[in-house]
N, C-alpha and C positions, 0 to 999 in steps of 0.2 A: 511539564509545559502547560498543563491545565486540564480541566474537565469539561470544557464547553468550546464550541466552535469559535466564538468571538475571542476568547482569551488566547487559545492556541494560535489562531491565525495572526493576531496582533503580535504575539511573541515571535512568530516566524518572520513577519515583516520587519521587526525590530532587530533581527539577527541574533536572537537569544538561542540558547541551547540547554537542553535538559540533561546533558551528559555531565556526570559528576563522579566523585570517588565512591565506589561501592565495594566494601571489603568482601573477599571471597575466601572460604576456608581451605580451598585447594590452590596450589600454585598455578597461576596463569600468567600470560604474557603482559597483561595490562588490566588493572583493577578499575578502570573507568568504564561507566555504563550509564544508561538513561532509564532509571526506574520510575514507576508511578509511586511517588513518595507517600501519598495519602493512604496507600494500602500496604505499606512496608511491614506492618506488624502481622500480616496474614501469611500463611504458608502458600506454596506455589499453586496448589489446586484451588484453594479458597480465593486467592488473589485473582487468578485467571477467571474463575466463574463470576466473581463480583465485577471485574472489568467489563465483561460481556453484558451482564445484567444492567449495569449502569448505562452503558453506551446504547443498548437497545431501547431502554426507557427514555433516554434523552432524545434519540432519533424520533421515536413515536411522538414525544411531547412537542418537538420542534415542528413535526409534520402535522400536528393537531389531529392525530388519527387514533381511533379506538376500535377499529374493526377487528373481528376475530375470524379464525379459520373454521372452527367447529360449528358456529351458529349458522353458517350458510350466508351470512350477510356479505362478507368479503372473503374470498378464498385467499389466504395469506400463507406464504412459506417463510421460514426463517433459515437462511443459508449463511453459515459462518465457516470461513476458512481459517486453518491454524496449522502450525507445524508441531502441535501437541507439546508445547514447552514444558508443561507440568508433569508429563508422564514419567520422565526419567528420574525425577526427584521425589516422586510421591507413590508409595506402595499401593495406596487405594486406587489411584488412577490407573496404574499398571494392571490391576486386577479387573477393572471395569471395561465394558465395551468402549471403543474409541469415541463414540458419540454420546456417552452417558451424561456428560456434563451439560450438553445442549438440551437434552430432553426436558429437564426441569424448568429451564428458562422458557422454552417454547410452550410448556404447559401453563405457565402463568398467563399467557395471552391466547391459548388455544390455537397456536400456530403449528404448522407441520414442520418439524425440525429436519434439516439436511446439513450434515457436517462433511467437510471435504478437507483434504490435505495434499497440497502439491508444493511442499517446502515453502520457500520464500515467495512464491507466486500465489499462495493460498487466498489471501485477501482479494487480489485482483480476480482470481478465478471464481470466487464467490459472486462477485458482481457480474462476471461473464455468464455464469450459470443462472443468476437471477434474471438477467436480460433475456436469456433463452426461454426461461419459464414464462415470462410475461409475453414474449412474442408468440409462443406456442398456444397461448390461450388457456393453459392449464391453471394459471393463477392470475388473479386480478391485482395482487400486490405481493411484492417480495421485499422483506427486510433482510439486508445482506451486508456482508463486510468481512473483516478479519480481526483476529485477536491473537496475542501471544504473550507469554510471561517470561521474565528474566529468571533463569535458574543457574545453579552452580554447574550442572551437567552441560548445559548449552555453552556456557562460557569456557569451560574446560575443553569442550570439543573444538571450538573455534580456535582456542589457543594452541591445541595440539596439531590441528590442521595447518596452522600457520596463516590463517586468514584474519587473525586479530591484529589490529594496529599496535605498534610499540608506543605510540604517543597519541596523535590526534587522528580523527577520521577526516580525510581530505578527498572529497569526491572530485574526480576528473582533474586532479592536481599531479604535477610531475613528481612531487615528493610523497605521494600516498604510499602507505605500506600495509594497509589492512583496514578492517572495519571494527566498529565497537557496537556492542549489542544494546538494545533497548527493549521496552515492552509497552503495550498499549492496546487500544481497540478503536476501530473506526467503523461506523455503521451508516448505511444509506438506505432510504426507502424508495423503491422503484414502483412506478405505476404506469399503465399505458397513457400515452399523451391524450387520448380521447377522454380519459377520466379526469384530467387535470383542469383546474381553472388556470388560465394563463398567469395570473398573479401569484399563484402558489408554487410554481415550478422554480427550482433553484438552478437547474441545468438539465441536459439531456444526454443519455447514453446513445450515441449514434452508431457505433460499430465496435466489434470485438474481434480479436484474432489471437490464436495460440499456436505454438509449435514446440516441438521437443528436439533438442540437439542430438540425443542418443549418442553422446560422446563419452560419458563417464558418470560416476556417482556424484562427483562434486565439480569437476572441471568443466567449463563451458567449451563449446566448439570455438576454436581459435579464429575461425573465419567469420563468425557472427551470423552464419546462415539462418539459424533458428530465430534470432532476434529480428533480422530483416524480414523473414517470412511472416512472423507474428504481426509486425507493424504493417506490412503490405496487406495482409488479410484483414486487419482492422480497418484500414483505409478503404479497401474494396467493399467491405461490409457497410461502411458509412457512406459509400458512393462519393468519396472525396479523393482528391489527389494530394500528393505530398506538399505541393505549394499552397494548399488551403490551410495547413496547420500553422498556428501562430505561436504556440508555446508547447514545450515538451518537458514533462517531469521525468527525468531519467532515474534508473535504478541507483546508479552512483554509489555503489557499496564501498568504494575506496580501496578495493583490493587491486593489486598490481595488474592481474590479467583481465578481470571483468571490465574495468573502466576503459581500457584501451580498446577492447573488442566492441563495447557498446558505443564509444565515441566514433570509431571507424564505421560502424553500421549506420549511424546517423549521417555521417559525412557522405556515405554512398546513397542514402535515401533522399536526403534533402540537398540536392545539388543546385537547385535554382533559387528558391526562397529559403532563407535560413531562419527558422523559428528560434526563439530564445529558449535556452536549455537551463533548467534549474533542478535542484535536488534537495531533499530535506533530511537526509540521514545525518548530516552534521549537527542537526538540531534534535531529531528524534532518536538518534542511534539507529542501528539496523534492527527493526522490531520484528524480523522474521515473518511469521505468517500474517502479521497485521500490516506489514509495510505497504503492500499494494493498495489496501483500502485507505490508509492514511494519505498516501500520495494521490489517489484518485480524488479524495476530498480536497486536497490542496490545489489540484487543477481546476476543479469547479469553483473554488474560492477565488483563484486568480482570474478566471474569466468573469466572474461576477464583479470583483473589486477593481479590475483593470490594474492590478498590481502584482508584482512577482517578488517573492522574498529572495534575499541574497543567499548564496551557498556558504554556510558556516564552515570555516576551516580551509577554504580553497583560496589560494593566492596566486599560484603560477599554473596556468592552464596547460593541459596536455597538448602537444602539437597535433595529435590525431583528432582533437576536438575542434571542429571547424564551426560549430554553432556558437553564437554569442552567448555569454553568461551574464546574468543580471548583476547590476550594481545595487548597493543599498538605496532603497527608495525608488526602485525601478518601476515605472508606470508604462502601461501599454494601452494605446488608444485603438479602438476598432477591432480588438481581438475577438474572434468568433469561435475558433476551434482549438482544442487542446488535446494532447496525447499523453497518456501515462503508460510507461513501460516497466514491467517487473520481470526480473530474471532470477530463477531459483535453482538450488541444488537439484541434481537429477536432470538438468537441461530444460527445465520448465520456463518457457518464455510466454508472457501474456501482454497484450497491448490493447488498450481501450481508448477510443476516440470520444471525446465529450464536446458537446456544443453548449455555448452560453444561452441565456434566455433570448438573446437577439440573433441567434444563429438561424 
């Protein structure tokens, strides 16, 4: 889809998709996926590390920042979430400590490295942890986000579990039958509001919430209690009510169970005002540990641009989905607050409320 915010965002608004045919040496249900084509010649470990390195460098460049942790100038942490996509396919990665890949990148900037893994919620949880570190006063800046890499083992696992689509990824669609995998990295730079010049802020993290279903290794709680609890905690943390939310970026994995549970949860939470619901996995694929970060950035962009991208692959909305879905070229005037929700294997639910610069 691209290597910079402007390119990727415009592609999303245009309804483009990075999902294409990607051969797999083992038999799987569907050989379509969303790779980072510019790194296709690298192995999983090298591709994964290079994606993170490039995204971190790009985020710092965009933020016009050069501070370091070790110099005492600005205490900075590097918090990256991942589902460790490279480990199952790379013998070196398996032999290393789980955070070895991050230490080298952090050393380039003299940042303190913090790696975390909460399955598909990893990228969102990295932002949640980053916000907590800023609020605590332990760090003056946190560079955080998520990354994951497309591997044969990941694709085989989803095929075997039956969570892989037979054809297209159709978020919140009656004809959905599974997800398709992707890869990528998304990084944001967090600072306390008191350190920012108003013109330099792209958006604000206003509230975070998390909950665990405790229902199974992969299957979510069918009543959506964890999803609703995470969202309500995020709203409480942001000191907002459900009717304050203007847009929602849903997890929208396209799997039969998840989309119904998620849609029903939103119907229960947003009973008065109905925010517009969008999803990006039809474009990005399900990028596993990166997805929460990519979707958070999409919410910030939507609030800034007053535009919402269409949901690629969705044509017939689920009856459980009571929130309006965006059409191509959808524009929103006066939108102030957005919600991003991520749902991971193991019952991990994370919700983050963002405010635009006019919030």
